[in-house]
N, C-alpha and C positions, 0 to 999 in steps of 0.2 A: 948849473941850472940849464935846461934846454932852451934854445932860442925859439920862442913861440912865434916870432915874426918870420922865420925861415919858411919857404914853401915846402909843403909836405909832398913826398914822393907818392905816386899813385900806388895803391895797394896791389899786390900780385894778383893777377887774374881779373883786375878791374877793366871795364871798357876803355878807360883812358890809357891804361898801360898796354892793352892789346893793340889799340890804335897806334900808339907811338911805336911799338915794336914792329907793327905791320908796315908803317911808313919807312922805317929804317931798313927792313928786309926788302921792301920794294925798290928802294934806292940801290941796295946791294945787287939785287938780281938784274936791275936795268943796266948797271955798270958792267956786270959780267956779260950780258947780252951784247953790249956795245963793243966789248973787247974781243968777243968771238967773231972775228971779221968774216970768216968763211960761212958760218951759219947765218949771220946777219945778211950778207949779200945774197945767199941762196934764198932766204925768205923774201927778199925784195925782188930778185930777178926772176925766180922760177915762175911765179904767177904771170908776170908780164910776158915771158917767153911762151908759156902755154897759150895765153890769149892771142899773141901774134901768130902762132902756129895754126890755131883753129880758124882765126879770121882769114888769114891769107893763103893757107894751104887747103883747108876744107870748107871754108865759108861759101865758096862759089857752088859747091855741090850739095849744100844743105839748105832746104827750103823751110823757113820758119814763119813765113808770112810777113816778115819785116827784114830790115837790114840786119845781117848776121851780127855785126858788132853791137848793135843795139840789143839784140837778144842775149848775147853771151856774157856781157859785162856783169850782170848780177851774179851769175854762176861763178865767174872768176873771182869776184869779191868774196864769195862764200868759200871757195877753194883756198884762197889766200888766207882767210881767217882761220880755216881749219888747220892749215900747215903751220901757221904761227902759233896757234894754241897747242898743237900737238908737241911742240918743242918743250913745253912745260914738263912733260913726262920725263924727258931726258935730264932736264935740270934737277928735278926732284930726286930721280934715281941716282944722279951723280952726288948730290949732297948726302944721301943716305949711305952710299958706298964708300965715300971718302971720309966719313966721320964728322962732317961739318955739322950735322944735326945734333950730335952729342955735344959738340963744342958750344953751340948756341943754347942748348938745354941747360948746360952748366951755368949759363948767364941768365937763367930764368926767362928765356924766350920760349913761348909756347908754340905748340904745333899749328894753331890757327894763324898766328903771325907769320910763321915760316911759309905755310902754304899760300897765305894771302899775298906775301911778297912775290912769289913766283907768278901768281895770277895777275898781279898788277904789272909785272914786267911783260907778261904776255900781251896785256892790253896795250902797252906802249909800243911793242913790236908791231902789233896789228894795226895800230893807228898809222904808223909810218908806212907800212906796206900798202895799206888801203889808199893812202894819199898818192903813192907812186903809181899804183894800178889805175886810179882814176885819172891822173894826169896823162898817162900814156893813152888811156881809152879816149879821152877828149881829143888828143892829138891825132888819133886815127879815125875819128868820125863819130864817136859816141855823143849823142845830143839828148841829155835828160830834159824832161819837161816838168820836173817837180818844182813846186814853190817852196818857200821856207818851211812850211809845216810838213810837206812831203819829205824834204831832206832830213828834218829833225826826226821824223818817224822812222825813216830808213836807217839813220844812224843808231836809233834806239834798238831796232830789231837786230842789226849787226852786232851791236855791243852786247845784247842779251845772248846771242849765239856764241860770241867769243867768251863771255863770262862762264856760260854753262860748259862749253867744251874745255876751257882752261882748267876748271875744277875737276872735270872728268879726267883730264890728262894728269893732274896732280895725283888723283887716286890711282891711276895706272902706274905712275912713277913710284908710288909707295908699294904697290903690289909687285913690281918688277924687281928681280934680283940683281940686275946689272943695267948699265946704260944701253947696252946692245939690245937687250930684251925690250927696254922701254921705247927704243927707236922704232920697233916694229909697229907701234901704234900710229906712227906717222903714215905708214903705208895704208893702213885702214882708213884714216881720215882723208888722205888724198884720193883714195878709190871711191869713197862714198858719193861724191857729186856726180860721178859718171852714170850710174843707173838712177838718174833723176832728170829733172827738166832743165839742168844746167846748160847742156850743149845741144840737145835735140828735143823735139816734142815727145812727150811720153807715148803718145798714140802711134809713133813710128817704130816703137820697140816691139819685140815679140810679145804676143798676148800673155804668155806665162810670166812676163816680167812687169806687166802693168801694175799689178797689185802692190808689189814692193816699191817700184819707182814712184808711184803716186802717193804712197802713204808713209814713206820713210821721213825722218825729221828734216833732212836737207831740203826736200822739195817745197814745203810750205814757206821755209825761210827765203828760198830763191824767188818763189812766186810773189811773196810779199815785197821783197826788194824791187823786183821787176815792176810791179804795179805802182809802187810808191815813187820810184825814180822816173817812170815814164808817164806819170799822171793818169794812170788807169785804175779802175776799180780792183780792189784786192779781195773782196768777198770774205769768205771764212778763212782764207789762207793766213791772214794776219793773226787771228786768234789761235789757229792751229800751231803756228810757229812759236808764239809766246807760250802756249801750253807745253809744247815739247821742250822749250828752253827752261821753263820753270821746273818741269819734271826732272830733266837731266841735272839741273843745278841742285835741286833738293837731295836727290839720291847721291850725287857726287860729293856734296859737302858732308853728308852723314857718313858715307863710305870712307872719305878721307880721314875724318876723325877716328873712326874705328880702326882703320889700317895703321894710322900713326901711333895710336896707343899700343897696338899689337907689335909693331916693329920696334918700338922703343921701350917695351916692357922689360 
């Protein structure tokens, strides 16, 4: 006779099973990130070094109407988030190339859980890197004026950007044929904040660049963070940033599902 008092296992494909597998995969990917010391240190140190270089090497020659460290920190936070999220592409591509995905699929772990694990690990990496960048920024003179609501809103915008870009990176990792190809996405993400309002005012750029710099997805995210952290009006930048993040996230999740099915067919 079956034991009717024993807890039933969640049915395959049920939300409870997907959530359980996602948490397990998130713990796995986070441990792998922690063990990859070189990549972890790079994700923590590179944004800080770039911030110090811009503030102390170029800051005296750049006029933004305010202290340069105050102006640049939101852009560095976005740069940091992008670099950390882009590493997801390399992790996913490595799992595909090394047969790890096939191993987990044999254990009835679905593609959603596998990708969600990488995205959760990306969020953990970014949280650590953001804390380091903010600590150094405060030490060199960054003085935010945000209240609790402003900090919460800024954290929400940054989290939305990390989530969207991490899922996009997961899709790129599924599309790439090797980890080397996937790592090329990191260059694109690192480059994108430069033709934006991250380091200089858009109006100081050549006229032919204004359209792109003012309307690419990074600019409204940076302007939202800058306004929220400094206690200034954000206007429509906040809604533009959230719209970009929602659009990228929706397309990336759908693309990840399609690419995963194609790669594992």
